[in-house]
C-alpha positions in Angstrom: 24.7 -3.1 -20.0 22.4 -0.5 -21.4 21.5 -2.9 -24.2 20.6 -5.6 -21.7 18.5 -3.2 -19.6 16.7 -2.1 -22.8 16.0 -5.6 -23.9 14.8 -6.5 -20.4 12.5 -3.5 -20.4 11.0 -4.6 -23.7 10.6 -8.2 -22.5 8.9 -6.9 -19.3 6.5 -4.7 -21.3 5.7 -7.6 -23.7 4.9 -9.9 -20.8 2.8 -7.2 -19.2 0.8 -6.7 -22.4 0.1 -10.5 -22.6 -0.9 -10.6 -18.9 -3.1 -7.5 -19.4 -4.8 -8.9 -22.4 -5.7 -12.1 -20.5 -6.9 -10.1 -17.5 -9.1 -7.9 -19.6 -10.7 -10.9 -21.2 -11.3 -12.5 -17.7 -12.6 -9.4 -16.1 -16.3 -10.1 -17.0 -15.9 -13.5 -15.1 -14.0 -12.2 -12.1 -15.8 -12.0 -8.8 -13.2 -9.8 -7.2 -12.5 -12.1 -4.3 -10.7 -15.4 -3.6 -13.0 -18.3 -2.9 -14.0 -18.2 0.7 -13.2 -21.0 3.2 -16.0 -23.5 3.9 -18.7 -21.8 5.9 -17.3 -18.3 5.3 -19.4 -15.5 3.8 -17.4 -13.2 1.5 -17.8 -9.5 2.3 -17.3 -8.7 -1.4 -20.9 -8.3 -2.3 -22.7 -5.5 -4.2 -24.9 -4.5 -1.3 -22.2 -4.4 1.4 -21.0 -1.2 2.9 -18.2 0.0 5.2 -19.0 0.1 8.9 -19.1 3.5 10.6 -16.3 4.2 13.1 -17.6 4.0 16.7 -17.7 7.3 18.6 -16.6 9.2 15.6 -18.3 11.7 13.2 -18.3 11.2 9.5 -15.9 13.6 7.8 -14.5 14.8 11.2 -12.1 12.0 12.0 -9.2 13.0 14.2 -5.7 12.7 12.7 -5.0 9.8 15.1 -7.6 7.7 13.2 -6.0 8.4 9.8 -2.7 7.5 8.1 -1.1 8.4 4.8 -1.2 5.7 2.2 -0.1 7.7 -0.9 0.3 11.4 -1.7 -3.0 13.1 -1.1 -4.6 9.9 0.2 -5.3 9.3 3.9 -7.3 6.3 5.1 -8.7 4.9 8.3 -6.0 3.0 10.1 -7.9 -0.3 9.9 -8.3 0.0 6.1 -4.9 1.6 5.3 -2.7 -1.5 5.3 -4.8 -3.3 2.7 -5.0 -0.2 0.5 -1.2 0.1 0.6 -0.9 -3.6 -0.4 -3.3 -3.1 -3.2 -1.3 -0.1 -4.6 1.9 -2.0 -4.2 0.5 -5.0 -6.1 -0.5 -2.7 -8.9 3.0 -1.1 -8.9 4.7 -4.5 -9.0 2.5 -5.6 -12.0 3.3 -2.3 -13.8 -0.3 -1.2 -13.7 -0.5 2.6 -13.5 -2.9 2.9 -10.5 -3.0 6.0 -8.2 -5.5 7.6 -5.9 -7.5 10.8 -6.5 -8.9 11.0 -3.0 -9.5 8.8 0.0 -10.6 10.3 3.2 -12.9 13.3 2.6 -13.8 15.8 5.3 -17.2 17.3 5.7 -16.1 20.4 3.9 -14.7 18.2 1.1 -18.1 16.5 0.9 -19.8 19.9 0.6 -17.4 20.9 -2.1 -18.0 17.6 -4.0 -21.8 18.0 -3.8 -21.6 21.6 -5.0 -19.5 20.6 -8.0 -21.9 17.8 -9.0 -24.9 20.1 -8.5 -23.2 22.7 -10.7 -22.7 20.0 -13.4 -26.4 19.2 -13.2 -25.9 15.8 -11.5 -26.5 16.5 -7.8 -27.6 12.8 -7.2 -24.0 11.7 -8.1 -22.6 13.0 -4.8 -23.3 11.7 -1.3 -25.8 14.0 0.4 -24.6 16.4 3.1 -27.3 16.8 5.6 -28.0 19.5 8.2 -29.1 18.8 11.8 -31.8 20.8 13.5 -29.1 23.1 14.9 -27.8 23.8 11.4 -24.7 21.7 11.9 -23.6 20.1 8.6 -22.9 16.4 8.6 -21.4 14.1 6.0 -22.7 10.8 4.8 -20.1 9.7 2.3 -18.1 6.5 2.9 -15.1 8.7 2.2 -16.0 10.4 5.5 -15.1 7.2 7.4 -11.7 6.9 5.6 -12.9 3.6 4.1 -13.4 4.6 0.4 -10.9 5.5 -2.3 -11.3 7.0 -5.7 -8.6 5.5 -8.0 -6.9 7.2 -10.9 -4.6 6.4 -13.8 -2.7 8.5 -16.3 -5.9 9.4 -18.2 -7.6 10.7 -15.0 -10.2 8.8 -13.0 -10.2 5.1 -13.6 -12.8 4.1 -16.3 -14.6 0.9 -17.2 -12.5 -1.1 -19.6 -9.2 0.3 -18.5 -6.2 -1.7 -17.3 -6.6 -0.2 -13.8 -10.3 -1.2 -13.6 -9.5 -4.8 -14.8 -6.8 -5.0 -12.1 -9.1 -3.8 -9.4 -11.8 -6.3 -10.4 -9.3 -9.1 -10.1 -7.3 -8.1 -7.0 -9.2 -5.6 -4.8 -11.5 -8.2 -3.3 -8.6 -10.3 -2.1 -7.6 -7.5 0.3 -11.1 -6.5 1.3 -11.9 -3.7 -1.2 -15.4 -3.9 -2.7 -17.0 -2.2 -5.7 -20.5 -1.4 -4.5 -23.4 -2.3 -6.7 -24.5 1.3 -7.4 -21.0 2.0 -8.8 -21.2 -0.9 -11.3 -22.3 -0.3 -14.9 -26.1 0.0 -14.9 -26.1 0.0 -11.1 -27.3 3.6 -10.8 -27.6 6.8 -12.7 -24.0 7.5 -11.7 -21.8 4.4 -12.0 -18.2 5.0 -11.0 -15.4 2.7 -12.1 -13.0 4.6 -9.8 -14.9 4.3 -6.5 -14.1 1.4 -4.2 -14.9 0.8 -0.5 -13.2 -1.2 2.3 -15.3 -3.9 3.9 -12.4 -6.1 5.1 -13.9 -6.1 8.6 -17.0 -7.8 7.2 -18.8 -4.6 6.4 -22.4 -3.8 7.4 -23.6 -7.3 6.5 -21.2 -8.8 9.1 -19.6 -11.2 6.7 -16.3 -13.0 7.3 -13.4 -10.5 7.6 -10.6 -10.5 5.1 -7.3 -9.9 6.8 -4.8 -8.1 4.6 -2.3 -6.2 6.8 0.9 -8.2 7.1 3.7 -6.8 5.1 6.8 -8.8 6.2 8.7 -11.0 8.6 11.5 -10.5 11.1 13.6 -13.6 12.2 14.9 -14.4 15.6 18.6 -14.8 16.2 18.7 -18.6 16.1 16.1 -19.2 13.4 13.7 -20.8 15.9 11.3 -18.0 15.7 10.0 -15.0 13.8 7.5 -12.2 14.0 5.2 -10.9 11.3 4.6 -7.2 11.2 1.7 -5.2 9.8 1.5 -1.9 7.9 0.8 -0.3 11.2 4.0 -1.8 12.7 2.1 -4.3 14.9 4.1 -7.5 15.7 2.9 -11.0 16.2 5.8 -13.1 17.7 6.2 -16.9 17.1 8.7 -19.3 18.6 11.5 -17.7 20.5 11.2 -14.3 18.9 11.5 -11.5 21.5 9.0 -8.7 21.1 10.9 -5.5 22.0 8.2 -3.0 21.0 6.3 -1.8 17.9 4.5 1.1 16.4 1.1 -0.4 16.8 -0.1 2.3 19.2 1.9 5.1 17.6 0.0 7.6 15.4 2.1 6.9 12.4 2.1 9.4 9.5 2.8 6.7 6.8 2.5 2.9 6.6 5.3 0.6 7.6 6.8 -1.2 4.6 9.9 -3.0 5.9 12.0 -4.1 8.8 15.5 -5.4 9.6 17.0 -7.1 12.7 20.3 -6.0 14.3 23.5 -8.2 14.0 22.9 -10.0 17.3 19.1 -9.9 16.9 18.8 -8.0 20.1 16.7 -5.4 18.3 15.2 -4.3 15.0 14.2 -1.3 12.9 10.9 -0.7 11.2 10.7 1.7 8.2 7.7 3.5 6.8 7.0 4.4 3.2 8.2 8.0 3.7 11.5 6.7 5.1 10.7 7.2 8.7 12.7 4.8 10.8 11.7 3.4 14.2 14.3 1.5 16.4 13.7 -1.0 19.2 15.9 -3.1 21.5 19.6 -2.5 20.8 18.8 -1.0 17.3 20.1 2.6 17.1 18.4 5.4 15.1 20.9 6.8 12.6 18.6 9.0 10.5 15.7 8.8 8.1 14.2 10.4 5.0 11.0 11.3 6.9 11.5 15.0 6.1 12.7 14.5 2.5 10.5 14.8 -0.6 10.8 11.4 -2.3 10.2 10.7 -6.0 9.1 7.2 -5.1 8.1 5.6 -1.8 10.6 3.6 0.3 10.0 -0.1 -0.1 12.7 -1.7 2.1 15.9 -1.5 4.2 19.0 -3.5 4.9 21.4 -3.1 7.9 25.2 -3.0 7.8 27.0 -6.0 9.3 28.1 -3.9 12.3 24.6 -2.8 13.1 25.8 0.8 13.1 24.0 1.8 10.0 21.5 0.9 7.3 20.4 1.5 3.7 16.9 2.4 2.6 15.8 1.6 -1.0 13.0 3.4 -2.9 10.7 1.9 -5.5 12.7 3.5 -8.3 15.9 2.0 -7.0 17.2 5.1 -5.2 19.5 4.3 -2.2 19.7 6.4 1.0 22.6 5.7 3.5 22.7 6.3 7.2 25.3 5.6 9.9 28.3 3.6 8.5 26.3 2.5 5.4 28.2 3.5 2.2 26.6 4.6 -1.0 27.9 2.2 -3.8 25.6 3.1 -6.6 21.9 2.8 -7.3 19.2 2.2 -9.9 17.7 5.6 -9.3 19.0 7.3 -12.4 17.8 4.5 -14.7 14.9 2.7 -13.1 14.2 -1.0 -14.0 11.1 -2.0 -16.1 9.2 -2.9 -12.9 9.5 -1.3 -9.4 12.2 -2.3 -6.9 10.8 -4.4 -4.1 13.8 -5.3 -1.9 17.5 -5.0 -1.2 20.1 -7.1 0.6 23.6 -6.2 1.9 26.7 -8.4 1.5 28.3 -9.9 4.6 31.3 -7.4 4.3 29.0 -4.4 4.2 30.8 -3.2 1.1 28.1 -4.1 -1.4 24.4 -4.8 -1.9 21.9 -6.3 -4.3 18.7 -4.6 -5.4 15.8 -6.6 -6.7 12.8 -5.5 -8.9 9.4 -7.0 -9.1 10.1 -9.1 -12.2 13.2 -10.7 -10.7 15.8 -8.5 -12.2 18.8 -8.0 -9.7 21.4 -5.3 -9.8 24.7 -5.7 -7.9 26.9 -2.9 -6.5 30.2 -2.9 -4.6 31.5 -6.4 -3.9 28.1 -8.0 -4.5 28.4 -10.6 -7.2 26.3 -10.3 -10.4 24.7 -13.7 -10.4 21.7 -13.2 -12.7 18.0 -12.6 -12.1 16.2 -13.8 -9.0 
């Protein structure tokens, strides 16, 4: 079994290398956005910028306007789901992409400007201005929670890196734009790492790019379903009964998964920190909301009785609640690519865990049937 896992890991790395080589070659031709529908105007344009938040002050956003997307990265609620999807896509493709900073307070902007000034490049930081009363005000797009500075293992993302190639190919599809001044030759301070969210159309009022749906919940008789977003908002179709959501809740972290109860009289939503929210006849049995996780939670599965559930992390770690039983995990020996989902057996005495490249690991009475 160790040998098979090792071989699979090598195959995954080889495939990833081939994909990356092709992607790097195509980067110069990539527009960063999918072809717009007829009559649509893509917001992914060099001169576009994020829109300010109405009735808010740059760099002084209340916590209710922000949500955690990754460790050390908070974003505006409207921009957060798409950023979470972008990071998840990179994780699934085995691209090492992280965030150095997202939302930046006024004080953070002052610190950034001082650092660049000390380095002799004051023009490389967004200016911090003072009002007639002496009140300091921010001007950075980070101050609206609609900009992200990306990182990889070498530090900040740089031109020609795998992370930059990935961003050029995928970021536009979820509404993230690389502004013209940040492009090579675009200004005295080009930044490969700096990207901005214009998914609402941006300041040019282009066609919005919706990228917030993260999953589906079925109704009991398969004659309906509901999509749910990273903020936990539901859109019901057919005979699905909406029993509540987290759309108006000031979540700390993005929603990443959901499961219906046995009789479909309720459902749970789970956030990436393992916070669990129950609706209808779903009962709360616990969460990992207060636990430090090595990797984010990516999904959940209920037990057949509806009296418990499993949570699964991106490294294959399993967390049990209620009558859910721990039967083993991938956590001690993670697969070549991140885990994306899990499924319990009808007996409740087993489960399968699937990784991004289709590898499936079986535990308990779950049958080992090969890759997905």
